[in-house]
C-alpha positions as CSV (number, residue, x, y, z in Angstrom):
1,X,136.6,51.1,118.0
2,X,137.3,51.7,114.3
3,X,133.9,50.2,113.4
4,X,132.2,52.5,115.9
5,X,134.1,55.5,114.5
6,X,133.0,54.6,111.0
7,X,129.4,54.2,112.1
8,X,129.5,57.6,113.8
9,X,131.0,59.2,110.7
10,X,128.3,57.7,108.6
11,X,125.6,58.9,111.0
12,X,127.1,62.4,110.8
13,X,127.2,62.3,107.1
14,X,123.5,61.2,106.9
15,X,122.6,64.0,109.3
16,X,124.4,66.5,107.1
17,X,122.5,65.3,104.0
18,X,119.2,65.6,106.0
19,X,120.0,69.2,107.0
20,X,121.0,70.2,103.5
21,X,117.9,68.5,101.8
22,X,115.5,71.1,100.5
23,X,112.1,71.7,102.2
24,X,109.3,72.0,99.7
25,X,106.5,74.3,100.6
26,X,103.0,73.8,99.0
27,X,101.8,77.3,98.3
28,X,98.2,78.0,97.1
29,X,98.0,81.1,95.0
30,X,95.9,83.2,92.7
31,X,98.9,85.2,91.4
32,X,99.1,85.5,87.6
33,X,101.0,82.7,86.0
34,X,103.5,85.1,84.5
35,X,104.4,86.4,88.0
36,X,105.1,83.1,89.6
37,X,108.4,82.2,88.0
38,X,110.0,85.5,88.9
39,X,108.8,85.4,92.5
40,X,109.9,81.8,93.0
41,X,113.3,82.4,91.5
42,X,114.0,85.4,93.7
43,X,112.7,83.7,96.9
44,X,114.7,80.6,96.3
45,X,117.8,82.7,95.5
46,X,117.3,84.7,98.8
47,X,116.4,81.7,100.9
48,X,118.5,78.6,100.0
49,X,117.1,75.3,101.1
50,X,113.4,76.0,100.5
51,X,111.6,75.2,97.3
52,X,108.1,76.3,96.3
53,X,105.4,74.1,94.8
54,X,102.5,76.3,93.5
55,X,98.9,75.3,93.3
56,X,97.3,78.1,91.2
57,X,93.8,79.1,90.3
58,X,91.4,82.0,90.5
59,X,90.7,83.6,93.9
60,X,87.2,82.1,94.4
61,X,88.3,78.7,93.3
62,X,91.4,78.7,95.6
63,X,89.2,80.0,98.5
64,X,86.7,77.2,98.0
65,X,89.5,74.6,97.8
66,X,91.0,75.8,101.0
67,X,87.7,75.7,102.8
68,X,86.9,72.2,101.5
69,X,90.3,71.0,102.9
70,X,89.7,72.6,106.3
71,X,89.8,69.2,108.1
72,X,92.9,68.1,106.3
73,X,94.9,71.2,105.1
74,X,97.1,70.5,102.1
75,X,98.7,74.0,101.8
76,X,101.5,75.3,103.9
77,X,101.2,78.9,102.8
78,X,98.7,81.0,100.9
79,X,100.4,83.7,98.9
80,X,98.9,86.2,96.5
81,X,95.3,85.6,97.5
82,X,92.8,88.4,98.2
83,X,92.8,89.6,101.8
84,X,89.0,89.5,101.8
85,X,89.3,85.7,101.1
86,X,91.9,85.3,103.8
87,X,89.6,87.0,106.3
88,X,87.0,84.2,105.5
89,X,89.7,81.6,106.4
90,X,90.7,83.6,109.5
91,X,87.1,83.5,110.7
92,X,87.2,79.7,110.3
93,X,90.3,79.5,112.5
94,X,92.4,78.2,109.6
95,X,95.3,80.7,109.7
96,X,98.5,80.7,111.8
97,X,99.1,84.2,113.0
98,X,102.6,85.4,112.4
99,X,104.4,88.8,112.4
100,X,107.1,88.7,109.8
101,X,110.5,90.2,110.6
102,X,109.9,93.3,108.4
103,X,106.4,94.0,109.5
104,X,107.2,97.5,110.9
105,X,108.3,98.7,107.4
106,X,104.9,98.0,105.8
107,X,101.8,100.3,105.5
108,X,99.5,99.2,108.3
109,X,96.4,99.7,106.1
110,X,97.6,96.7,104.0
111,X,98.2,94.4,107.0
112,X,95.7,92.5,109.1
113,X,95.0,94.4,112.4
114,X,95.1,91.4,114.6
115,X,98.1,90.7,116.8
116,X,99.9,88.8,115.5
117,X,98.5,89.4,112.0
118,X,96.8,86.5,110.3
119,X,97.8,87.9,106.9
120,X,100.2,90.5,105.6
121,X,99.7,92.4,102.4
122,X,101.9,92.3,99.3
123,X,100.2,94.7,96.9
124,X,96.9,96.3,95.9
125,X,95.1,95.5,92.7
126,X,92.1,97.3,91.4
127,X,89.5,97.8,88.7
128,X,90.2,98.9,85.2
129,X,88.4,98.7,81.9
130,X,90.2,97.5,78.8
131,X,88.8,99.3,75.8
132,X,89.8,98.1,72.3
133,X,90.0,101.3,70.3
134,X,90.2,99.5,66.9
135,X,87.1,97.4,67.4
136,X,85.3,100.3,69.0
137,X,85.9,102.5,65.9
138,X,84.5,99.7,63.7
139,X,81.4,99.6,65.8
140,X,81.1,103.3,66.3
141,X,81.4,103.0,70.1
142,X,82.4,105.9,72.3
143,X,84.9,105.4,75.0
144,X,83.2,104.9,78.4
145,X,84.3,107.2,81.2
146,X,82.3,105.9,84.0
147,X,80.6,102.7,85.3
148,X,77.2,104.1,84.4
149,X,78.4,104.6,80.8
150,X,78.5,100.8,80.4
151,X,74.7,100.8,80.7
152,X,74.2,102.5,77.4
153,X,72.3,100.5,74.8
154,X,75.2,100.5,72.3
155,X,77.3,98.3,74.6
156,X,74.7,95.4,74.5
157,X,76.5,92.1,74.1
158,X,79.9,93.8,73.9
159,X,81.1,93.7,77.5
160,X,82.8,90.8,79.4
161,X,83.6,90.8,83.1
162,X,84.7,88.3,85.7
163,X,82.4,86.1,87.7
164,X,82.7,87.2,91.3
165,X,82.3,83.7,92.6
166,X,85.4,82.6,90.8
167,X,87.4,85.8,90.6
168,X,88.6,88.2,93.2
169,X,88.5,91.0,90.6
170,X,84.8,90.2,89.9
171,X,84.1,90.2,93.6
172,X,85.6,93.6,94.3
173,X,83.8,95.1,91.4
174,X,80.5,93.9,92.8
175,X,81.2,95.1,96.4
176,X,82.4,98.4,95.0
177,X,79.2,99.0,93.1
178,X,77.2,98.1,96.3
179,X,79.2,100.6,98.2
180,X,79.2,103.3,95.6
181,X,75.5,103.2,94.7
182,X,74.1,101.7,97.9
183,X,72.6,98.2,98.3
184,X,69.3,98.7,96.3
185,X,70.7,100.9,93.5
186,X,73.8,98.7,93.3
187,X,71.8,95.6,92.5
188,X,69.7,97.7,90.1
189,X,72.9,98.9,88.4
190,X,74.0,95.2,88.0
191,X,70.6,94.2,86.6
192,X,71.0,96.8,83.9
193,X,74.7,96.0,83.3
194,X,73.7,92.3,82.9
195,X,71.7,93.2,79.8
196,X,74.9,94.4,78.2
197,X,77.1,91.5,79.4
198,X,78.1,88.9,76.8
199,X,79.8,86.6,79.3
200,X,81.1,86.3,82.8
201,X,84.5,84.7,82.8
202,X,86.2,82.7,85.6
203,X,89.4,84.7,85.4
204,X,90.0,88.3,86.3
205,X,92.5,88.8,83.6
206,X,90.6,87.1,80.8
207,X,88.2,90.0,80.0
208,X,91.2,92.2,79.3
209,X,92.9,89.5,77.2
210,X,89.6,89.1,75.2
211,X,89.4,92.9,74.7
212,X,93.0,93.1,73.6
213,X,92.5,90.3,71.1
214,X,89.4,92.0,69.6
215,X,86.9,89.3,70.8
216,X,84.9,92.0,72.6
217,X,85.5,95.7,72.7
218,X,85.1,96.1,76.4
219,X,86.6,94.0,79.2
220,X,86.2,94.8,82.9
221,X,89.5,93.6,84.4
222,X,92.3,95.0,86.6
223,X,95.1,97.5,86.1
224,X,98.1,95.1,86.1
225,X,96.8,93.0,83.2
226,X,95.6,96.1,81.3
227,X,99.0,97.8,81.7
228,X,100.9,94.7,80.6
229,X,98.8,94.2,77.5
230,X,99.1,97.8,76.5
231,X,102.9,97.6,77.0
232,X,102.9,94.6,74.7
233,X,101.3,96.7,71.9
234,X,97.6,95.7,72.3
235,X,95.2,98.3,70.8
236,X,93.6,99.1,74.1
237,X,93.0,102.2,76.2
238,X,93.0,101.6,80.0
239,X,90.1,103.4,81.6
240,X,89.6,104.1,85.3
241,X,85.9,104.8,85.9
242,X,85.4,108.1,87.5
243,X,83.0,107.0,90.3
244,X,85.7,105.0,92.0
245,X,87.6,101.7,91.7
246,X,87.0,98.4,93.5
247,X,90.2,96.8,95.0
248,X,91.6,94.2,97.3
249,X,95.0,93.4,98.8
250,X,97.0,90.4,97.6
251,X,98.4,88.9,100.8
252,X,100.4,86.1,102.4
253,X,99.2,83.9,105.2
254,X,100.5,80.7,106.9
255,X,98.0,77.8,107.1
256,X,97.4,76.4,110.6
257,X,98.7,72.9,110.8
258,X,101.5,73.3,108.3
259,X,104.0,70.5,108.8
260,X,106.8,72.9,107.5
261,X,106.1,75.8,109.9
262,X,109.7,77.1,110.1
263,X,110.0,77.2,106.3
264,X,106.6,78.7,106.0
265,X,107.7,81.5,108.3
266,X,110.7,82.1,106.1
267,X,108.4,82.6,103.1
268,X,106.2,85.0,105.1
269,X,109.4,86.9,106.1
270,X,110.5,87.1,102.5
271,X,107.0,88.2,101.4
272,X,107.3,91.2,103.7
273,X,110.9,92.0,102.7
274,X,112.1,94.8,100.5
275,X,113.4,92.2,98.0
276,X,109.9,90.8,97.6
277,X,108.3,94.3,97.4
278,X,110.7,95.2,94.6
279,X,109.3,92.1,92.7
280,X,105.7,93.2,93.3
281,X,106.6,96.7,92.1
282,X,107.4,95.4,88.7
283,X,103.7,94.5,88.4
284,X,101.7,96.9,90.6
285,X,101.3,100.6,91.3
286,X,100.7,100.1,95.0
287,X,102.8,97.8,97.1
288,X,102.8,97.2,100.9
289,X,106.2,98.9,101.5
290,X,106.1,102.6,101.1
291,X,108.6,104.2,98.8
292,X,109.2,101.2,96.6
293,X,106.6,101.6,93.9
294,X,107.5,103.6,90.8
295,X,105.3,105.5,88.4
296,X,103.6,103.5,85.6
297,X,102.8,105.4,82.4
298,X,99.4,103.6,82.0
299,X,98.3,104.1,85.6
300,X,97.4,107.6,87.0
301,X,99.6,109.0,89.6
302,X,96.6,109.5,92.0
303,X,95.5,105.9,91.5
304,X,95.4,105.1,95.3
305,X,93.1,108.1,95.8
306,X,90.7,106.7,93.2
307,X,90.1,103.4,95.2
308,X,86.7,103.2,96.9
309,X,86.6,103.5,100.7
310,X,85.8,99.9,101.5
311,X,86.1,97.6,104.5
312,X,87.7,94.3,103.7
313,X,86.2,92.7,106.8
314,X,82.8,93.7,105.5
315,X,83.6,92.2,102.1
316,X,84.6,89.0,103.8
317,X,81.5,88.9,106.1
318,X,79.1,89.6,103.3
319,X,80.7,87.3,100.8
320,X,78.3,84.3,101.0
321,X,75.2,86.5,100.9
322,X,76.4,88.6,98.0
323,X,77.6,85.7,95.9
324,X,74.3,83.8,96.5
325,X,72.3,86.8,95.3
326,X,74.6,87.5,92.3
327,X,74.5,83.8,91.2
328,X,70.7,83.8,91.4
329,X,70.4,86.8,89.2
330,X,73.2,86.5,86.7
331,X,74.9,83.1,86.6
332,X,73.1,82.2,83.4
333,X,75.7,84.1,81.4
334,X,78.8,82.6,83.1
335,X,81.2,80.7,80.9
336,X,81.2,76.9,81.4
337,X,83.6,75.7,84.1
């Protein structure tokens, strides 16, 4: 009897250890490296017992990786990846629809309209030009005010921008130009811009970093990186071209086939929580939960109104066609992978 009691106690002890053991979620992300630590720390503080293992790269590369792994998914959750990319995965039947607990508190325009939603938005990020005023003064360059200003001959070889096949930022720039100028004139615009491009980078933030460092006077990038670099003292002016700004939604989705579904749902719940939105607000002017974002001195108060009127489903549906055309025309100036 005593031996049986001891065995029972041992079994209970082992069960307790098993319950208390941390679950580790594999999370594919295109979030900026300097955001990951804060998000992870806050999530693990708010949700004891679940750890995060990030797999990070640029949007296009993460999207290609997920598609390549379709038959044998390695990710539990995708977090901080463009909604237009997640819509590609949704079409492939790769996402597990889930309505997080706080869904009703989010702006519906930043949430998938399926029931339950395949993805839920975190924040918006959009186009900005980083203009190095010191280098520009040396070169006698005037500050551009519009996308079409970048076609002027004085900018030849002095502009860097992200490759849309690798970067979500690059892709929403291209789709924005096609929407703003029309299909024919949009490609004509990019043909002319290509003459002034020095290099297409594989990162959306790199052009702004290059402009901040004085490597090139003009970097087409996005507002978060531009504001952060200006805050750190970089000699840049942040420009929001007057025709309108390309944008996308960073979002969270659960991968179909996750072996850690309960834990994945907890991360999706947290991603839609006020606690998480307060983290996003530290980086972005527009977050999914209304009333959380605060003014940023480097981003105009009417920033949301400057975003182009685009359809993320259209961007997802046209992705393969647009990237094939873009690569055929311009890939010769892409930085080596």
